[in-house]
N, C-alpha and C positions, 0 to 999 in steps of 0.2 A: 562463806563469806560476801553479803550484798557491799554492794559501794552506791549509795546513792545519786540524783543527776546530778548532775550541776544546775539547777536553774537556769533561763535563759534570759537575761532584764530587755525587754522591749525596750526599745528607741524610740521615743515621741518624742512631738513637738517640744514637748516642757523640759525634758531629757538632753535638747538639740537648744534650748532658748538656757539654759547652767552649760552648758558646755560655753556657751559665747561668754556668758559671767564671770568662768572661770579664770576665761583665756585656754581652754582646750579647744584647740580647732580640730571642722570635721570632717569628715571622708564620706566623699561620694564620688557615685561610678555609675555609669547604665548598664540598664539588664534588658535584658526581652525572651530569655526563655527559661525555662524549670533549671537547664543542669546550670546552666552558668548563675544564677541566680543563686543555686546553690552555692557552689564554690566562693561566690562575691563575699556572702551574709556570714559561711564559715570562718569567714577568714575573719571578719570581726570590719567588717563595711559599715555605718554610720547608716548613713540612705544610700538606695538603690532608686533613682529615675528610672522611669518605664519612658525613655523618650522618643518623641516623634524622630527622631533621626534612624532609628528599628525603617522609616522610608529610608534613607538615604545606606547605613549597609547592611539589614536586614532584606531588603526587597530592589534596591540597583538604581535607587530615582535617582534622579540629580540635586535636588530639591526635596524637604520637610515638607511642599504641600501635599505632595496627595495621597499623603495617608490617607485615610478613613477611621470613624467613631470606631466603625464595632473591630478591624483593626487593630488597634492602640489594646481595648479591653482583652481580644485575646491573648496578644501578648504580656496584659497587665494580672491576666490571670497566671497565666504561665507561671510569673514572678512571682509569684503571693506565696505560690504553692509551695513554693524552693525556699522561704523567709522564716527563721524562725525568731530575730533579733531584728535586724536592721528596720528602719522608717521605709518604705513603700509608698514615691510620688510618682505622680501617672501624670505627661502633658496632654492635655487638650488640642486635639489638633487642630491644625486652621479651618476656620468658616462654623466651626461649632459652641463661636461664644460672642466673635467680634459682631457688634453692634446689636445685636438683640440678646436682652438678658437672661429674657426667659426659656430661649436654646443655650445657653451658656448654664440654667442650673440643670435643666434635662440632665444637659450633655454631662455635669458632673456627676448628678445623682445616677446616672447609668452604670459610669462609670466605678463611683462608690456602693454602688447594691452589687454589681454582675461579674466583679474583677475581689472584691473583699481589699483593694488599695486603703490607704490612710493616710490622701491627700491628695488633686490635682497642681497643677501647676500651668503658669498663663501668660505670653507674651506683651507686656504691654505695661502704661501708667494708664494717665489720664485721662486718655483714650478709651479707656472699658474698665475703669471705675465703676459701673453701676457692675458689667458684669461682676468681677469681683464680689462688693455688696450683694447685689442679690443669694451669689454659692456662700458668704460667708453668714448668712443667715437663717441658710439651710441647715446649719453648724457642722458646713464641711471646710477643712483646714487647708486655705491658700499659700504657695509659696508665687509668691511673685519670678517677673523676667528682666531684666534691663538688660539694654547696652546694644551690643549685635543684639536680632532679636530673628533668626532664618525664618521664621514665617516670613516677614517685610522682607526677603531679599529683593524681588522685585521692583520696593519702591526703594530699597536705597542702592540698588544697582552693581554689588557688592560686599564685597566679604572683608574689606578692609577694617581697621580697626574705627571705634564710632566715639566723639563725644571728644573729638582733638580740640575741637575750636568750644569757644569758652557761653556762648547760643546754647548748644549739645548738651554739654557739661553743665551747667544751667540748669537742663532742662530735667536733666537724667536724676539731679541731687532732689529736685522738687518729686516729680515721678516718686522715688524710691524715698522720701520722708511720708508720700502722699498713701503709696502702700501701706508703710507702719503706721500708718496711722489709720485708715482703716481697718485692719484686721490681720494681712499677710503675716504670719510666722517667721517668715524668710524671703532671701528676694537671690536666685540667681542671676550676676553680672558679669558678662559678658566683651570682652577684647577690648577695652578703652585701656586708657593711660594708669599706669600703676601709682601715678597720684593719686588720680580720683577716687581708684576703688581706695585705697585709703585714707581717704575725706568721708565717703559715702560712708565704707566702718567704722570711723570713728560716731560719724553723726549718728546710725544709727542704733535702737539699742539693741535689734531681730538682728538674729545672723545673717552675715551673709557667704554667696559662697560664690568665691570665683573661676571661669575660665578663661583664660589670657585678662588675665583683671589684676597679675600683680599676687607678690605671697603677703600681706596684708590684710589679705580676707578677713573670715571666721572660720572661711573652710576653701572645697577644693572639690571641683567636680571635672574628670576625663570620661568623654567616649571610651567605652571599654573595649570595644576595639580599633580604637588606634592605641591605646594605653597599651594592650598585648601585640602591636604589631603584625593583626589580624590585615588591620589598612596598612596600602606601602606607597601609597602613591601624596595621600594628607601627611605634608609636616608644617604647620604653622608654628612659627617660634617660641607659643606654650607649650605647644606638645612632649610631656621628658616618654620616647617607647622602651615599656619597662622588660617586652620580652621584642623574637622576633617571627612572630608561631605563623607567618606567611613562610619562610622557608624551611620550620621546622616540620609543618605541614605539608607543604609540598615537597620535602625531603622521604618523611616517612609515607605522603600514598606513591610514589616515585619508587618507594623499597618493595612496596607491597607490587606495585604492577610487576617490577622480575621477580620478584619472587613466582608472580601465579605463571607469568610466563612460561617463564624455567621450570614449572615441575613440582618445583623446592618449598611450596606453601599450598597446602599442608604437609604436614611431614607425619609420619607414622605414628607419634604421639600427640597428634591434635587429631586423632579421627576415630568412631568408635568401631 
């Protein structure tokens, strides 16, 4: 007796909009490779972000600035191969879109054509309006990113909470409304006061995804290495660790080393 496979329904930007309209929260996580992306997708995650945070957690850089477009495409290719359901969004890395809308379009097209991803994400508001509009006119879906924008870390000089003062809060709201107006399908908003996150979410018709922006956002995103406890020194208030994989993996490798040293591995049953 044969059993038909359950059809996997792909998450699209239209699905995310419906989720906001219906009050259903959106789950988002970062991924950088095939194996982990497959696990997240099988778990039912809605959106996978191939984040430029790969610069930190995969390559060991202090900031997100060093990662290149070629490297982002490599990670995105790996992730897309492991995904059947989730919407895959890819960060445009620093230097590939700021100040040159033609370069921005070329960067976005390379990501879409070479990786097979479904959308790109850019950091900033009015200052990158031309780049976003040019990408959108080419038919590429764009997700915005406001609040703490890590690619601008040397401008801010700190990773502290953004938009605590009225002037910056008002500018964030203006930028959010602008991104919605020009056609972004959603906005990641990072590390701002919860009340501002609530007000922004209620003012927009498109989905907001928060990271350190409070509980009233339409969805939440975390860096997978933080969520899983692979990193151990990064402990912001907004982070909830669901596992302690650093300790688990370290312990497993220590056991393996011991078994090899003591000639306990491989056993008779583990050889040919």
